[in-house]
C-alpha positions as a Markdown table, in Angstrom:
| # | Residue | x | y | z |
|---|---|---|---|---|
| 1 | Met | -15.5 | 149.6 | 81.7 |
| 2 | Ser | -12.2 | 150.9 | 82.0 |
| 3 | Arg | -9.5 | 150.7 | 79.3 |
| 4 | Asn | -7.7 | 147.7 | 81.0 |
| 5 | Gln | -11.0 | 145.8 | 80.8 |
| 6 | Asp | -11.6 | 146.7 | 77.3 |
| 7 | Thr | -8.2 | 145.8 | 76.3 |
| 8 | Ser | -8.6 | 142.5 | 78.5 |
| 9 | Val | -11.9 | 141.5 | 76.7 |
| 10 | Ser | -10.4 | 142.4 | 73.3 |
| 11 | Lys | -7.3 | 140.1 | 74.1 |
| 12 | Ser | -9.8 | 137.5 | 75.4 |
| 13 | Met | -11.9 | 137.7 | 72.1 |
| 14 | Asn | -8.4 | 137.9 | 69.9 |
| 15 | Phe | -7.4 | 134.5 | 71.6 |
| 16 | Ser | -10.8 | 132.9 | 71.0 |
| 17 | Met | -10.8 | 133.8 | 67.5 |
| 18 | Ile | -7.1 | 132.4 | 66.9 |
| 19 | Ala | -8.3 | 129.2 | 69.0 |
| 20 | Ile | -11.5 | 128.9 | 66.8 |
| 21 | Leu | -9.4 | 129.3 | 63.5 |
| 22 | Val | -6.6 | 126.9 | 64.7 |
| 23 | Gly | -9.4 | 124.4 | 65.6 |
| 24 | Trp | -10.8 | 124.7 | 62.1 |
| 25 | Ala | -7.4 | 124.6 | 60.6 |
| 26 | Leu | -6.8 | 121.3 | 62.4 |
| 27 | Thr | -10.2 | 119.8 | 61.6 |
| 28 | Ile | -9.5 | 120.5 | 58.0 |
| 29 | Leu | -6.1 | 119.2 | 58.0 |
| 30 | Ala | -7.3 | 115.9 | 59.7 |
| 31 | Ile | -9.9 | 115.5 | 56.8 |
| 32 | Val | -7.2 | 116.3 | 54.3 |
| 33 | Trp | -5.1 | 113.6 | 55.8 |
| 34 | Gln | -7.8 | 111.0 | 56.1 |
| 35 | Val | -8.9 | 111.7 | 52.3 |
| 36 | Ala | -5.3 | 111.3 | 51.6 |
| 37 | Ile | -4.8 | 108.0 | 53.3 |
| 38 | Lys | -8.0 | 106.6 | 51.7 |
| 39 | Asp | -6.6 | 107.7 | 48.5 |
| 40 | Ala | -3.5 | 106.0 | 48.7 |
| 41 | Thr | -4.9 | 102.8 | 50.1 |
| 42 | Tyr | -7.3 | 102.6 | 47.1 |
| 43 | Thr | -4.6 | 103.4 | 44.8 |
| 44 | Ser | -2.6 | 100.5 | 46.3 |
| 45 | Arg | -5.4 | 98.2 | 45.8 |
| 46 | Leu | -6.0 | 99.2 | 42.3 |
| 47 | Arg | -2.3 | 98.5 | 41.3 |
| 48 | Thr | -2.5 | 95.1 | 43.3 |
| 49 | Ile | -5.7 | 94.3 | 41.3 |
| 50 | Glu | -4.1 | 95.4 | 38.1 |
| 51 | Ala | -0.9 | 93.1 | 38.7 |
| 52 | Glu | -3.1 | 90.3 | 39.5 |
| 53 | Leu | -5.3 | 90.9 | 36.2 |
| 54 | Thr | -2.0 | 91.1 | 34.2 |
| 55 | Asn | -1.0 | 87.8 | 35.7 |
| 56 | Val | -4.4 | 86.3 | 35.0 |
| 57 | Asp | -4.4 | 87.5 | 31.4 |
| 58 | Glu | -0.8 | 86.0 | 31.0 |
| 59 | Arg | -1.9 | 82.7 | 32.1 |
| 60 | Leu | -4.9 | 82.8 | 30.1 |
| 61 | Asp | -2.8 | 83.6 | 27.1 |
| 62 | Thr | -0.6 | 80.4 | 28.0 |
| 63 | Ala | -3.6 | 78.2 | 28.5 |
| 64 | Glu | -4.9 | 79.1 | 25.1 |
| 65 | Glu | -1.6 | 78.4 | 23.6 |
| 66 | Phe | -1.4 | 74.8 | 25.3 |
| 67 | Arg | -4.7 | 74.3 | 24.2 |
| 68 | Leu | -4.2 | 75.0 | 20.5 |
| 69 | Asp | -1.2 | 72.8 | 21.0 |
| 70 | Ile | -3.3 | 70.2 | 22.3 |
| 71 | Ser | -5.8 | 70.4 | 19.6 |
| 72 | Ser | -3.3 | 70.2 | 17.0 |
| 73 | Asp | -1.6 | 67.2 | 18.4 |
| 74 | Leu | -5.2 | 65.4 | 18.8 |
| 75 | Ala | -5.9 | 66.0 | 15.0 |
| 76 | Glu | -2.3 | 64.6 | 14.1 |
| 77 | Ile | -3.2 | 61.7 | 16.1 |
| 78 | Lys | -6.8 | 61.4 | 14.8 |
| 79 | Thr | -5.0 | 61.3 | 11.1 |
| 80 | Asp | -2.7 | 58.7 | 12.1 |
| 81 | Leu | -5.2 | 56.7 | 13.5 |
| 82 | Met | -7.5 | 56.9 | 10.5 |
| 83 | Trp | -4.1 | 56.1 | 8.5 |
| 84 | Ile | -3.2 | 53.2 | 10.6 |
| 85 | Arg | -7.0 | 51.8 | 10.6 |
| 86 | Lys | -6.9 | 52.1 | 6.5 |
| 87 | Gln | -3.9 | 50.1 | 6.4 |
| 88 | Leu | -5.2 | 47.5 | 8.8 |
| 89 | Gln | -8.4 | 47.3 | 6.7 |
| 90 | Glu | -6.6 | 46.9 | 3.6 |
| 91 | Asn | -4.3 | 44.2 | 5.1 |
| 92 | Ala | -7.3 | 42.5 | 6.2 |
| 93 | Asn | -8.6 | 42.7 | 2.6 |
| 94 | Asn | -5.1 | 41.3 | 1.1 |
| 95 | Ile | -5.4 | 38.4 | 3.8 |
| 96 | Gln | -8.9 | 37.7 | 2.8 |
| 97 | Ala | -8.0 | 37.7 | -0.7 |
| 98 | Ile | -5.1 | 35.4 | -0.1 |
| 99 | Arg | -7.2 | 32.9 | 1.8 |
| 100 | Asn | -9.9 | 32.9 | -0.9 |
| 101 | Glu | -6.9 | 32.2 | -3.7 |
| 102 | Asp | -5.7 | 29.4 | -1.7 |
| 103 | Arg | -9.2 | 27.9 | -1.2 |
| 104 | Asn | -9.8 | 28.0 | -4.8 |
C-alpha cells in the first residue's frame, strides 16, 4: 500500500468513526428528548389532577357545611314541632276540661 492509500483509509476510518459518534449522539439526544416530553406530559397531568382534587376538596367542604346547616335547621324544626305538639295537647286538655265543667 502506498502512502496515499494509507491516508485515504485513515480518513475513511476517521469519517466512519465521526459518523458513528454523531449517530450515537443523535440517538442519545432523541432518547433524552422523548424522556423530557414524557416528563412534561406527566407533570401537566399531575397538575391537572391536583387542581381537580383541590376543587373536589373545596366542594366537599362546602357540601359538609351545607349538611351541617341542614342538620341544624332540622333540629330547630323538630324542636318547634315538639313545642307546637305540646301546645296543641295542652289546648286539647284545656278544651276537654272546659267541656267537662260545662257538663257538670
